[in-house]
Each structure stands twice: as structure tokens, then as C-alpha cells.
C-alpha positions, -999 to 999 in steps of 0.1 A, spaced: 132 244 516 157 261 542 149 294 557 176 313 538 184 312 503 195 348 496 222 359 474 219 396 480 241 424 466 274 429 483 262 455 505 223 452 509 222 472 541 230 503 518 194 500 507 178 500 542 195 529 557 192 568 555 172 582 525 170 547 509 152 530 536 117 517 528 92 542 538 69 512 549 86 481 562 57 457 565 38 449 535 5 428 529 11 410 496 -20 395 477 -17 364 456 -39 336 440 -35 300 446 -17 296 413 16 281 404 29 313 390 26 330 425 58 311 433 82 342 432 63 361 456 59 330 481 95 323 479 105 360 484 83 363 515 91 330 531 128 324 521 146 354 535 147 375 502 129 406 518 148 411 550 180 423 537 161 452 521 143 462 552 110 445 544 86 420 560 61 405 535 30 392 548 12 368 522 -25 371 519 -42 345 495 -72 358 479 -105 340 468 -108 356 437 -93 383 412 -122 406 418 -118 402 457 -79 409 452 -88 441 432 -110 454 458 -87 449 486 -57 465 468 -79 496 461 -89 497 496 -56 498 510 -60 463 528 -34 451 503 -2 470 497 9 451 466 -4 420 447 2 394 421 -21 407 392 -33 398 356 -16 420 331 -48 431 318 -65 435 351 -42 464 359 -51 481 328 -88 474 333 -86 490 368 -68 521 354 -94 525 328 -124 521 350 -136 489 330 -147 472 362 -157 500 385 -144 535 392 -111 541 378 -81 540 397 -46 550 386 -24 519 387 12 510 384 32 478 374 65 474 392 76 443 372 65 411 354 62 380 374 59 351 348 55 341 313 37 310 299 21 282 319 -17 288 313 -40 261 297 -72 257 279 -90 226 291 -121 209 278 -144 184 295 -143 147 297 -178 148 282 -164 166 252 -135 142 250 -159 111 251 -178 128 223 -147 130 202 -143 167 206 -105 164 210 -91 188 183 -96 225 174 -114 213 142 -137 192 161 -144 219 185 -151 244 157 -175 220 141 -194 215 175 -195 253 181 -212 258 147 -235 227 149 -269 239 142 -295 232 170 -267 222 195 -265 237 229 -242 265 229 -209 255 248 -198 274 278 -164 284 287 -150 299 320 -122 324 324 -110 341 356 -118 378 348 -133 398 319 -102 420 315 -77 393 326 -52 374 305 -72 341 305 -102 360 289 -78 373 263 -62 338 258 -96 321 253 -108 347 229 -76 349 209 -74 311 205 -111 306 197 -109 332 171 -79 318 156 -97 285 152 -126 302 136 -149 302 167 -163 336 175 -160 338 214 -187 363 218 -213 346 194 -205 309 190 -199 301 227 -211 316 261 -185 325 288 -186 331 326 -162 341 353 -149 313 378 -120 317 404 -91 295 393 -94 270 421 -130 265 414 -126 254 377 -124 218 381 -153 216 404 -174 235 378 -161 212 350 -170 181 371 -203 193 378 -211 200 342 -216 237 346 -189 243 320 -175 225 288 -141 240 292 -120 267 308 -89 288 306 -69 293 338 -33 291 352 -16 262 367 -20 239 384 -58 238 375 -54 224 340 -32 197 355 -55 189 382 -82 185 357 -61 159 336 -50 142 369 -86 138 382 -97 126 348 -123 156 345 -110 167 312 -79 174 290 -57 202 279 -64 211 243 -41 241 240 -15 259 263 -12 297 265 24 295 250 9 279 220 -10 310 214 20 333 221 54 318 231 69 335 261 38 356 265 33 383 294 11 369 323 12 379 358 27 412 371 35 428 405 8 456 408 3 484 432 -17 516 430 -1 546 416 -5 564 449 13 535 466 43 539 441 45 576 446 41 575 484 65 547 489 92 548 461 118 531 482 95 504 494 86 497 458 121 494 447 130 472 477 100 449 471 109 447 434 145 438 444 133 411 467 112 396 442 136 397 414 161 378 436 136 352 444 128 348 406 164 344 400 168 318 427 139 297 415 155 294 379 190 289 393 188 250 391 164 222 388 166 215 424 154 249 432 126 244 410 117 212 426 121 227 461 99 257 450 72 234 437 72 215 469 69 247 490 42 263 471 20 230 470 13 236 508 -21 242 521 -14 279 529 -4 284 494 -17 268 462 -31 237 482 -29 214 454 -10 179 449 26 183 442 20 157 413 -2 185 396 22 213 401 59 200 396 57 185 362 44 215 344 65 238 366 94 219 351 78 220 315 67 183 316 33 182 301 6 155 296 -27 165 279 -50 136 291 -53 122 256 -22 101 259 3 129 245 33 139 267 59 165 258 87 186 272 76 221 264 99 245 246 84 275 264 76 265 300 64 286 329 94 311 333 101 335 361 134 351 353 154 341 322 181 365 331 155 393 336 137 390 302 106 376 320 105 407 344 110 436 323 77 453 320 77 456 282 54 484 271 44 464 239 29 438 264 8 461 280 -4 478 248 -13 442 234 -40 439 261 -54 472 252 -56 461 215 -75 431 226 -99 452 248 -106 474 218 -111 442 197 -136 427 219 -156 458 227 -144 465 261 -131 499 249 -155 519 224 -127 538 209 -90 538 205 -72 550 238 -37 566 240 -20 532 238 16 543 242 8 570 267 -12 546 290 16 521 289 42 545 299 21 560 327 14 524 342 48 506 336 71 519 363 104 515 343 121 539 366 117 518 396 124 486 378 156 499 363 167 512 398 161 477 412 179 459 384 209 482 386 214 474 423 212 435 414 233 437 383 205 425 363 206 435 325 177 457 313 169 459 275 175 490 257 144 489 238 109 491 255 91 470 228 94 434 219 86 414 188 65 381 187 45 360 163 13 347 176 -6 314 168 -24 330 137 9 342 122 3 379 130 33 396 143 30 420 173 57 445 181 39 473 197 36 495 166 4 509 152 -19 493 180 -50 509 165 -45 493 130 -37 460 148 -68 460 169 -90 468 138 -74 441 116 -90 410 128 -117 393 109 -133 380 140 -141 408 166 -169 425 185 -188 435 155 -207 465 168 -176 483 182 -155 477 151 -183 489 129 -187 521 150 -147 524 147 -151 523 109 -178 550 110 -156 572 132 -126 568 106 
């Protein structure tokens, strides 16, 4: 990859002078060793930030919890974050509450649920076989790993298991493991499966440590995944900086998807030891939508990992954030229904996002909600979130029982 790939606005210097200049020009940007950190890595290393008066210093983090703590302490200015993680911090579900802001979405799709080689060898290679194994009387309870209790992977794992008739809180055990450690835990027999972002599902397949039973896009095609998060205090103190950062990352996202050559060069870049630190052979195929599940099946995915899609990926849909709140309620992380829409409007900084898109001539949807059909046939459109959260047959029983009493 060359040093400069920018295709900036016709007068980018208009955004770095006078009252529009970034209030803070050097930012420490947190990211995880994941394929979907690509737009941040490209923005920081390929010349997309400098035209807007920014220097982005990439800081790889060991876990989502460490990333959270460093962002809240001010050691990081902004970070790649899990959608639900931002809401969890805001609500104080993982410590003292801290007001948060989502500047834009970074990616859709691209996560995977993998099972161990031992389960494969035992013939547990379908959802039906997994359900039978989970319900087998007297059998050892299976253990699955996800990356953060309020994170997207916990929600994908819970939703998928429940859609297959497996209660994620009763029929199996779960624990938290940082993404890069998933394969080692699988190999050591400490877990029977995991849900995590790429490239770790592909690494497990490549190393013959397991197989991919489901992808996250099977659960929700073009689902929300990572976001660009900051504290609300940062967004208020440095609005020009937040806009400039959003513009740099938007341009990087657009660049990645401009051609297959760009995708391949980006995959090569992020595979480096200072970034994802994983074999290109485990990154590039799924980056391009080319999947192998470790069971002899290969396919070109209709809903691959996406970074831009003409801005559709990056718009911080209010309904996306609200969905995670409904799942927090479903699984007992919230004892009562929150102000679903009010929280989304507070956290999603649509004003900053719209300003960034206007400067880059990127289309912004008129509606703030979108409509999707998930794996169980349920339609999610952002309406009646309390009813949606309470409508599932499989849920955290005590919490839902209390909700019915309250009603």
C-alpha cells in the first residue's frame, strides 16, 4: 500500500483553518486485533487524516474491557467499539455510568460462531445436533466464549442459540475471552465454541481447531457491528475534531470498497504484526466474502463484511442501537424498560455525522430507523421496543416475570 490514497474534498483545507480547525490535532485511537478495524488502520496510516489537520496514533488494545477503561480515563481519545459496549458503558452496566457518543458505524457483518474440533469429531456439526447435545441428560454442559457481556458477540451468540432452541443462560455456560485468545482456548479444550469477529473464526478453521457453524450475517443480514466511539465529554469539547475524525474514517471506508484491489491491499496492510497480526490467508478470503466452514463447504457470501456501501454501513441508525437495548432487556441486563428512543437520540451524534457527510458528498438516509428480518423470522424496525423485548419465548426468566408483574 502506498503512503497516500486520499481522495479528499475539493478544498479540504477549509476544514483545518479558522473556526473549523480541529481543537485537538493529535488523537490516540484505540482498536482491537480484528479484521473490522481496517477503516481505522487505513485512515491512520494512508494519509486520510492529515488533510483535516489530524494525526491519528493507533493503539492496539488487549481486550474490550481494557479499551473501555483507557477511553474513560482519557488515555484514548476515540476507539473502535462494540455497538452494545457503548450502550453498556452509558448505562453503567459494567461499572460507573459514563455518558457516551457514537460518531458513526464502522462495519456490518463478518462475525462467526465456531465450534471445536472435538464436537465436529463427535458429529455435532448442525444446529439440530448442537441442540440435542445441549439438552442431553447427564452430559457435561457446553461452554461458549464471547468477547464482552454487553458486546455484539454475546448478543449474536445468545440470539442464535435461542433461535435454535438452546437457552443461552441455562443450557450452556459462557465466559469472556479476548478475540485473539479464542483459538488458543479452543485448542486447549477450555471452551467448546466461541463467537468473535474475524479473522479468528477463519484462523480456527485454518488451524483445524474447529469449524464455523454460523455467521453473524446468517443471524441478521447486514447487521450493525463496530462503531467509532468517544465519550460525550470529548464530543462536546472537541466538535470540530470529532467531525474531522469522522471525515477521515469515512474516506478510508470509501477507499477500501472502491475496488477489489483496494480490498486486497487493505487485507495485506492489516495482517501486519502491529495490527491484526494474523496470516493473510485467514484474513483476505473472508474480507472478500469467500468462506470455507471447515466441513468441506465453501461459498461466496451475499452479505460480506462491509465498511461503506455508499454510506449505508456508516449511518448510525437509531434502530440499531435500540435493538441492543431490547436484547439487554431480554437477557436480564436491564431490570426494566429504559427510554429506548431517548437513549439512542442522546448517544448517536447524528449532527456530527451529517456535517461530515455533507462535506464529503455522502448521502444520508432521511429516516433514522431501518427494517430488517432476523434468522427467526422476526422483523425489527425500531418500533415498540418494549413489546419486542418481551415477545421472545426464550429469555431471562426472572427478569421477564418481573416485567409481567410490573405491567
